[in-house]
N, C-alpha and C positions, 0 to 999 in steps of 0.2 A: 097409201103405200104400206105394205106389211114388212115386218122385219125379215121374213123369208125372201121376199122380193129383193131387198137390199143385199142380203147375204149372197144370193145367186148372182146379182149384178156385180158385186165386188169380186167374187170368185171368177166371174167371166173376165173382168178387166185384168185380174191377176194372171189368168192364163194367156192373155194377149201380151202383157208386158210386166213380168214379175219384178223386174228391177225398179221400174218407175213407181208401181203401186207400193212395193216394200219401202221405198224411200219416202213416199208420201206419208205412209202410216208410221214408220219407225223413226224417221229423222226430222220430220217437219212439225215442230211444235212452236207455238207463238206464245210469248209472254202475255199474260192477261191480268186484269185488275181484280181486286177483291170482290167487286160486285159480280163479276163473272164466276168467280170461285164460289160465291154464295148462291148462285142460281140453283133453284130446286131440282133441276134434272141434269144439267150439263155436268160432265165429269172432267175435272182438271187434276193435274199433278202438282204437288208441292214438294220441292226438294229442301227448302229452307223456310223458316217463318216469313210470312208476308211476301213470298215469291211464288207465283202461280203460272202454270204452263197449260196450254190448251192444244189438243190435237184433233185430227179429223174424226177419230172414233169417239172421242169425248163429246163432240157435237152430235154425231149420228146417234150414239147411245142415249143422249138426252131426249130423243123423240119417243122412246119406248119406256113404259113404266116399270115393268118387272122382268123385261128381257134385255139381254146384252149381246152385242157382237164382240167376240174375242178372236184372237188369232192363234194359230199354231205356227210356231217359229222354227225355221231351220237355222239353228244357232251357228252352226259351222259356216254356212254361206251367208248369214245375216239377211235372210229373205223370209218373207211370209210364205208359209206352205199353203194355208187356207184360212178362210174366215168361217167362224162357227157361231151358231146361235146357241145361247144358253140362258138360264134364268138366274136370278140372284141367289135363290136357294141352292141350285146346283153349284154355283161358283163358290159360295162360302164353304161348302162341304167338300170341295174337290182339292186334290193335291196337284193343282194345275201347274205350279211352278216346276215340278219335277218333270213334267212332260212338255215343257217349253210352250205353254199356252199363256198368252198375256192379254190384258185388256188395254 
């Protein structure tokens, strides 16, 4: 499976039910342990020391070495607008927060 296939798949699901997919991506995070946080590819969030959270995109993005799936967010409606493929190089150089694009 390629990252392009997954981006197309997620965008297709988003077009079918944007509320469900947005909720799954934006609101559904599970607490995880330090071992998961230290995994070499899975991406987790940490809001406080020794507290880690794992979401769907963190798991999916862990499958790809130098590419990521990020979202463009409709902040007013709190919905995902679309899933986008990018690279780590593009992400670090981008001003993605200003355009409401999140990982």
